[in-house]
DRENMILUM-913201 format. One line per 4 residues: their letters; for each residue x, y, z of N, C-alpha, C, O. Coordinates in pm, 1 decimal, decimal comma, padded with zeros to 6 digits. Example, Ala and Ser with C-alpha at 12.3 -4.5 7.8 and 13.67 -1.06 7.14 Angstrom:
residues 2
AS	01319,0 -00569,0 00780,0 01230,0 -00450,0 00780,0 01320,0 -00330,0 00780,0 01423,6 -00331,9 00846,5; 01285,0 -00225,0 00708,0 01367,0 -00106,0 00714,0 01290,0 00003,0 00787,0 01340,9 00113,8 00803,9
This chain:
residues 120
XXXX	-01832,3 00708,8 01175,5 -01794,0 00749,0 01040,7 -01862,7 00654,4 00942,0 -01858,8 00532,7 00959,7; -01924,3 00709,3 00840,1 -01994,3 00624,7 00744,4 -01895,0 00558,4 00647,1 -01778,5 00596,9 00638,0; -01944,9 00459,6 00576,6 -01860,4 00377,7 00489,1 -01794,9 00460,5 00378,5 -01676,4 00442,5 00350,5; -01870,0 00550,7 00315,3 -01814,3 00631,7 00205,4 -01698,7 00719,0 00253,0 -01599,9 00734,8 00181,3
XXXX	-01709,5 00775,0 00371,2 -01601,5 00855,7 00426,8 -01478,2 00769,2 00450,8 -01366,4 00808,9 00418,2; -01499,3 00651,1 00507,9 -01388,6 00556,7 00527,8 -01322,4 00522,3 00394,9 -01199,9 00516,9 00384,4; -01404,8 00499,4 00294,8 -01353,9 00463,4 00163,0 -01267,2 00575,4 00104,4 -01160,2 00548,8 00049,6; -01312,4 00698,2 00115,7 -01234,8 00812,0 00063,4 -01101,8 00826,9 00136,9 -00997,6 00846,1 00074,3
XXXX	-01105,7 00818,2 00269,7 -00982,1 00828,2 00347,5 -00886,9 00713,7 00314,0 -00766,3 00734,3 00300,3; -00941,4 00593,7 00301,0 -00860,6 00476,3 00265,6 -00791,3 00497,7 00130,8 -00672,3 00469,8 00116,2; -00866,3 00546,9 00033,4 -00810,6 00570,6 -00099,1 -00698,7 00674,1 -00093,8 -00590,6 00651,1 -00148,0; -00723,7 00788,0 -00028,6 -00622,5 00893,9 -00025,5 -00496,7 00850,9 00049,3 -00385,6 00882,6 00006,8
XXXX	-00512,9 00780,0 00158,8 -00394,9 00732,2 00231,8 -00318,2 00629,5 00148,8 -00195,1 00628,9 00149,2; -00390,0 00543,1 00078,0 -00324,0 00443,2 -00007,4 -00248,0 00510,5 -00121,1 -00135,4 00471,3 -00151,9; -00308,1 00611,0 -00183,4 -00241,9 00682,1 -00293,5 -00118,1 00755,4 -00242,4 -00012,2 00748,9 -00304,8; -00130,3 00824,7 -00130,1 -00015,2 00895,8 -00073,9 00096,8 00798,4 -00036,6 00214,3 00825,6 -00061,3
XXXX	00059,2 00684,3 00023,5 00159,0 00582,7 00054,9 00227,1 00533,5 -00071,9 00349,6 00522,1 -00077,0; 00147,5 00504,3 -00174,1 00203,9 00449,5 -00297,0 00295,3 00549,3 -00367,5 00396,8 00509,6 -00424,7; 00261,8 00675,6 -00364,6 00349,7 00777,3 -00423,4 00484,8 00776,3 -00351,6 00589,8 00772,7 -00415,7; 00481,5 00779,5 -00219,2 00605,7 00778,9 -00141,7 00683,1 00649,5 -00163,0 00805,2 00651,2 -00178,6
XXXX	00611,6 00537,4 -00163,5 00674,9 00406,4 -00180,5 00738,4 00394,8 -00319,2 00846,5 00337,8 -00333,9; 00671,9 00448,3 -00418,9 00725,2 00443,8 -00555,4 00851,7 00528,8 -00566,3 00949,4 00486,6 -00628,3; 00850,7 00647,7 -00506,8 00970,2 00732,6 -00507,8 01085,9 00659,2 -00440,2 01197,3 00655,8 -00492,4; 01058,8 00601,1 -00324,7 01162,0 00526,9 -00251,8 01212,8 00409,6 -00335,0 01333,0 00383,5 -00339,2
XXXX	01122,1 00339,7 -00400,6 01161,2 00225,8 -00483,8 01247,2 00268,0 -00602,4 01346,5 00202,3 -00633,6; 01209,6 00376,9 -00668,3 01286,7 00426,0 -00783,0 01427,7 00466,4 -00738,7 01525,7 00435,0 -00806,4; 01437,6 00535,9 -00625,2 01569,8 00573,0 -00573,8 01653,1 00449,0 -00543,6 01771,9 00444,1 -00575,4; 01590,6 00349,5 -00482,4 01660,2 00224,7 -00450,7 01704,5 00152,9 -00577,7 01819,4 00110,1 -00588,3
XXXX	01613,9 00139,8 -00673,3 01643,0 00065,9 -00796,3 01745,1 00136,9 -00884,7 01818,5 00072,5 -00959,7; 01749,6 00269,0 -00875,9 01844,6 00344,2 -00958,4 01986,0 00341,2 -00901,9 02080,1 00387,5 -00966,4; 02001,0 00287,3 -00782,2 02132,9 00277,1 -00722,2 02177,8 00404,3 -00653,1 02294,4 00415,9 -00615,5; 02088,5 00499,1 -00635,7 02123,0 00623,7 -00567,0 02110,5 00600,8 -00416,4 02015,6 00646,1 -00352,4
XXXX	02207,9 00530,2 -00362,6 02203,6 00485,7 -00223,7 02189,6 00600,9 -00125,7 02107,4 00595,1 -00034,3; 02269,4 00705,9 -00144,1 02264,5 00818,2 -00050,1 02127,7 00887,2 -00054,2 02070,0 00918,1 00050,0; 02077,2 00910,8 -00174,1 01945,8 00975,0 -00188,3 01836,4 00884,8 -00130,2 01743,7 00932,8 -00065,0; 01847,8 00755,5 -00154,2 01750,8 00659,2 -00100,6 01750,0 00664,1 00051,5 01643,4 00672,4 00112,6
XXXX	01867,3 00659,2 00113,0 01876,3 00659,0 00259,1 01824,1 00789,7 00319,3 01757,3 00788,0 00422,7; 01854,0 00902,0 00255,4 01804,2 01031,2 00303,5 01651,5 01036,1 00292,3 01583,0 01077,0 00386,1; 01598,9 00993,8 00176,1 01453,6 00994,2 00155,9 01385,8 00902,0 00257,2 01285,0 00938,3 00318,0; 01441,6 00783,5 00274,4 01384,7 00685,2 00367,2 01382,1 00741,5 00509,4 01282,4 00727,0 00580,2
XXXX	01490,3 00804,9 00550,7 01498,4 00860,6 00685,7 01397,9 00974,6 00704,6 01331,5 00982,1 00807,9; 01386,8 01062,4 00606,0 01300,1 01179,1 00618,4 01151,6 01144,5 00608,0 01067,4 01218,2 00659,4; 01118,9 01033,6 00542,3 00977,7 00999,5 00521,0 00930,5 00879,9 00603,5 00816,3 00836,6 00588,6; 01015,3 00826,3 00689,4 00980,0 00705,6 00764,2 00850,6 00724,1 00844,0 00760,4 00640,7 00835,7
XXXX	00841,1 00830,5 00919,6 00722,9 00851,4 01003,2 00597,1 00871,5 00919,6 00494,8 00807,9 00945,0; 00604,1 00958,1 00821,8 00485,1 00987,9 00742,2 00442,0 00866,3 00659,2 00322,6 00839,4 00646,5; 00538,9 00792,6 00602,7 00504,0 00672,9 00526,2 00442,9 00566,6 00617,6 00351,7 00494,5 00577,2; 00492,9 00557,2 00739,2 00436,3 00463,5 00836,3 00292,8 00502,6 00870,2 00204,9 00416,7 00877,2
XXXX	00269,0 00631,4 00891,3 00133,2 00677,7 00920,2 00038,6 00649,8 00803,6 -00074,5 00605,8 00824,2; 00085,1 00675,4 00681,0 00001,9 00646,3 00563,6 -00031,7 00498,0 00556,3 -00147,4 00461,1 00535,8; 00070,1 00412,3 00573,1 00048,0 00268,3 00557,6 -00040,6 00212,3 00668,6 -00131,5 00133,7 00641,9; -00014,4 00252,4 00792,5 -00098,3 00205,6 00903,3 -00240,9 00258,4 00885,1 -00337,9 00187,1 00911,0
XXXX	-00252,7 00382,8 00840,8 -00384,7 00440,9 00818,6 -00465,4 00367,2 00714,0 -00581,0 00332,3 00737,9; -00404,7 00342,8 00596,2 -00484,5 00276,9 00492,1 -00510,8 00130,5 00526,2 -00614,5 00076,3 00488,1; -00419,1 00066,1 00596,9 -00444,1 -00072,7 00638,4 -00554,1 -00079,7 00744,7 -00643,7 -00163,6 00735,9; -00547,2 00008,0 00844,5 -00649,1 00008,0 00950,4 -00787,8 00037,3 00892,9 -00885,1 -00030,5 00925,8
XXXX	-00795,8 00139,0 00806,6 -00925,9 00170,6 00746,2 -00972,8 00058,0 00655,1 -01092,2 00028,8 00648,9; -00879,5 -00005,3 00584,6 -00915,1 -00118,2 00498,8 -00974,7 -00233,5 00578,2 -01075,2 -00292,2 00538,1; -00911,7 -00265,5 00691,8 -00965,6 -00372,8 00776,2 -01099,2 -00332,5 00837,9 -01189,0 -00415,6 00851,7; -01112,4 -00206,1 00874,7 -01238,4 -00156,5 00930,2 -01349,7 -00172,6 00826,7 -01459,2 -00218,2 00859,5
XXXX	-01321,8 -00135,4 00702,8 -01422,2 -00149,4 00596,6 -01450,3 -00296,9 00567,0 -01564,1 -00334,6 00539,2; -01345,5 -00380,1 00573,2 -01363,8 -00524,0 00550,3 -01459,0 -00582,9 00654,0 -01551,0 -00656,8 00619,2; -01437,0 -00550,3 00780,5 -01525,9 -00601,1 00885,8 -01667,7 -00548,7 00868,6 -01764,2 -00621,0 00893,4; -01680,7 -00423,3 00826,1 -01812,8 -00366,5 00798,5 -01882,2 -00446,4 00688,9 -01999,7 -00481,1 00701,2
XXXX	-01808,6 -00475,5 00581,5 -01867,1 -00550,8 00468,9 -01908,4 -00691,0 00512,1 -02015,3 -00738,9 00474,1; -01825,2 -00755,9 00590,1 -01857,0 -00891,5 00636,7 -01979,5 -00886,7 00728,0 -02070,6 -00968,5 00715,6; -01980,4 -00790,0 00819,7 -02090,9 -00776,7 00915,7 -02223,7 -00749,1 00846,3 -02328,0 -00797,4 00890,3; -02220,3 -00672,3 00738,7 -02343,7 -00636,7 00668,8 -02374,8 -00731,6 00552,0 -02465,8 -00706,1 00473,1
XXXX	-02300,1 -00838,7 00542,2 -02319,5 -00938,7 00436,0 -02314,1 -00876,2 00296,7 -02390,9 -00913,0 00207,8; -02222,0 -00780,8 00279,1 -02207,3 -00715,7 00148,9 -02062,7 -00726,3 00098,4 -02010,5 -00635,4 00034,0; -02001,2 -00838,2 00129,2 -01860,7 -00857,5 00091,5 -01848,9 -00891,4 -00057,3 -01895,8 -00996,7 -00100,5; -01786,3 -00802,8 -00136,2 -01767,3 -00833,8 -00278,0 -01638,6 -00914,2 -00297,1 -01534,8 -00879,4 -00240,9
XXXX	-01645,1 -01018,4 -00373,7 -01529,5 -01108,2 -00386,3 -01416,1 -01054,0 -00471,2 -01309,9 -01115,8 -00477,8; -01435,7 -00939,7 -00536,7 -01322,7 -00876,8 -00605,1 -01220,4 -00826,2 -00503,5 -01106,1 -00798,3 -00539,5; -01260,6 -00814,4 -00377,0 -01166,8 -00772,1 -00272,6 -01060,7 -00878,3 -00242,9 -00952,0 -00845,3 -00195,3; -01091,2 -01004,7 -00270,4 -00995,6 -01112,0 -00238,7 -00857,7 -01090,0 -00301,7 -00758,0 -01092,0 -00229,5
XXXX	-00848,1 -01068,9 -00434,5 -00714,9 -01046,1 -00491,5 -00653,0 -00914,1 -00444,6 -00531,4 -00906,1 -00427,3; -00733,8 -00812,2 -00424,1 -00681,7 -00682,6 -00378,1 -00617,2 -00697,3 -00240,6 -00504,7 -00652,0 -00219,5; -00687,2 -00759,8 -00148,5 -00635,5 -00779,4 -00013,2 -00512,5 -00869,2 -00015,8 -00413,6 -00841,4 00052,0; -00518,3 -00976,0 -00093,3 -00404,7 -01068,1 -00101,9 -00281,0 -00997,6 -00154,9 -00172,4 -01012,9 -00099,0
XXXX	-00295,8 -00920,8 -00261,7 -00181,2 -00849,1 -00318,0 -00121,7 -00750,6 -00217,6 00000,3 -00741,9 -00203,9; -00207,1 -00676,9 -00147,8 -00157,4 -00579,1 -00049,8 -00086,3 -00648,8 00065,9 00018,5 -00602,6 00110,9; -00142,2 -00758,6 00113,8 -00081,6 -00830,1 00226,4 00050,0 -00896,2 00185,8 00144,0 -00899,8 00265,2; 00058,0 -00948,0 00064,5 00182,1 -01009,7 00016,4 00287,8 -00903,2 -00013,9 00407,0 -00926,7 00006,1
XXXX	00244,5 -00786,1 -00061,9 00339,0 -00679,3 -00097,5 00415,7 -00627,5 00023,9 00531,1 -00586,5 00011,1; 00353,9 -00628,9 00139,4 00418,2 -00574,3 00259,7 00546,2 -00650,2 00295,3 00652,4 -00588,4 00302,3; 00540,0 -00782,1 00318,1 00665,9 -00851,6 00351,2 00764,7 -00854,1 00235,2 00885,8 -00853,1 00257,3; 00714,8 -00857,3 00112,0 00806,0 -00852,4 -00002,6 00888,2 -00723,1 -00000,6 01008,9 -00725,2 -00024,3
XXXX	00822,5 -00612,6 00027,6 00891,2 -00484,2 00032,9 00989,1 -00477,0 00148,7 01101,5 -00429,3 00133,0; 00946,5 -00524,3 00265,0 01033,3 -00521,6 00382,6 01159,2 -00603,1 00357,6 01270,4 -00555,7 00380,5; 01141,0 -00725,7 00310,6 01255,9 -00813,2 00283,5 01338,4 -00758,0 00167,6 01461,3 -00760,1 00172,3; 01271,6 -00708,8 00064,1 01342,4 -00656,0 -00052,7 01435,1 -00541,5 -00017,6 01550,4 -00539,1 -00060,7
XXXX	01385,2 -00446,0 00060,9 01469,9 -00332,9 00099,7 01578,3 -00376,2 00198,1 01692,7 -00331,8 00189,0; 01541,9 -00462,2 00291,0 01637,7 -00505,0 00393,5 01752,5 -00586,1 00333,6 01868,5 -00566,8 00369,9; 01719,1 -00677,4 00241,0 01819,5 -00764,1 00178,1 01875,3 -00705,2 00049,3 01956,8 -00767,9 -00018,4; 01830,4 -00582,9 00015,5 01871,7 -00514,8 -00107,3 01846,5 -00600,8 -00231,4 01932,4 -00614,5 -00318,5
XXXX	01726,5 -00657,8 -00236,4 01685,5 -00744,4 -00346,0 01591,4 -00665,5 -00437,7 01475,8 -00640,7 -00403,4; 01642,3 -00627,2 -00553,1 01566,0 -00542,4 -00644,9 01441,9 -00611,7 -00699,3 01339,6 -00546,8 -00720,9; 01449,2 -00741,9 -00721,5 01333,7 -00815,9 -00774,8 01217,1 -00810,5 -00676,6 01102,7 -00788,7 -00716,4; 01246,4 -00830,3 -00548,6 01139,9 -00826,0 -00448,4 01080,9 -00685,2 -00435,1 00960,2 -00670,2 -00416,0
XXXX	01164,5 -00583,4 -00444,8 01115,3 -00445,7 -00438,1 01024,7 -00416,5 -00557,7 00919,1 -00355,1 -00542,2; 01065,6 -00460,1 -00676,2 00983,0 -00441,1 -00796,7 00850,0 -00514,0 -00781,9 00744,7 -00457,1 -00810,6; 00853,7 -00639,5 -00737,3 00729,6 -00715,7 -00718,4 00639,0 -00647,9 -00616,2 00518,2 -00637,2 -00637,3; 00696,6 -00602,9 -00507,1 00618,2 -00536,4 -00404,4 00549,3 -00412,6 -00461,1 00429,8 -00392,1 -00439,6
XXXX	00623,3 -00331,9 -00532,1 00566,9 -00210,1 -00591,2 00456,8 -00245,5 -00692,5 00351,0 -00182,5 -00693,7; 00481,4 -00344,3 -00775,6 00380,2 -00386,6 -00873,0 00254,8 -00440,1 -00804,7 00143,5 -00414,6 -00850,6; 00272,2 -00513,8 -00695,8 00156,4 -00567,1 -00623,0 00074,1 -00453,3 -00562,9 -00048,8 -00455,9 -00569,4; 00141,4 -00352,4 -00503,7 00068,7 -00237,9 -00449,2 -00005,2 -00162,4 -00559,2 -00120,2 -00122,6 -00540,9
XXXX	00060,3 -00142,6 -00672,6 -00003,0 -00071,6 -00785,0 -00123,4 -00149,5 -00836,2 -00228,7 -00091,3 -00862,2; -00108,5 -00280,1 -00850,9 -00218,2 -00364,5 -00898,7 -00335,5 -00362,6 -00800,8 -00451,2 -00355,9 -00842,2; -00305,5 -00368,6 -00670,8 -00411,5 -00362,3 -00569,1 -00486,4 -00229,4 -00579,2 -00608,8 -00226,0 -00567,1; -00413,5 -00120,5 -00601,3 -00478,2 00009,5 -00616,3 -00565,3 00013,6 -00741,6 -00676,0 00067,3 -00738,6
XXXX	-00516,4 -00042,1 -00850,1 -00594,0 -00044,2 -00975,3 -00722,4 -00124,9 -00957,2 -00828,8 -00083,8 -01003,6; -00712,7 -00238,8 -00890,4 -00832,9 -00320,0 -00864,4 -00932,8 -00239,1 -00781,3 -01052,4 -00238,2 -00810,5; -00883,3 -00172,1 -00679,0 -00971,4 -00090,9 -00595,2 -01035,6 00023,5 -00673,7 -01155,0 00049,9 -00659,7; -00955,9 00090,5 -00755,8 -01009,9 00201,9 -00835,3 -01112,7 00154,6 -00937,2 -01208,2 00226,0 -00968,0
XXXX	-01092,8 00034,3 -00989,1 -01188,2 -00020,5 -01088,0 -01326,5 -00042,8 -01025,5 -01427,2 -00045,5 -01096,4; -01331,0 -00058,6 -00893,1 -01457,5 -00083,3 -00824,7 -01495,3 00029,6 -00730,0 -01583,4 00013,3 -00645,7; -01429,8 00142,5 -00743,4 -01451,9 00256,1 -00653,0 -01583,2 00323,9 -00685,9 -01608,8 00361,6 -00800,2; -01666,0 00338,7 -00583,4 -01794,0 00410,1 -00599,3 -01853,5 00443,4 -00464,4 -01960,8 00503,4 -00457,5
């Protein structure tokens, strides 16, 4: 698979994940516990597939960039934000900590914006 195809798949999986994650976050933050739990249960598999997909493709593209000596350093904050957002979200939802959930969502959104700013 060529790099551009990987990039497109990575983007679409990241956007789909972020849409689902944002819906889940809004339900959690609004205090709609029953709706949150139902949404979380019904979307667990698909959200997991989206997240594993965009992470796997992201790492695949990262290794490609490193191997071809074409690593752009704007990726550093994008990767850092995405990697930090994951445990923040896990802990935030598990401990019912709204601040961590908000930070996690903001970090994912910021990582997507950085990626879109350099998308080509």
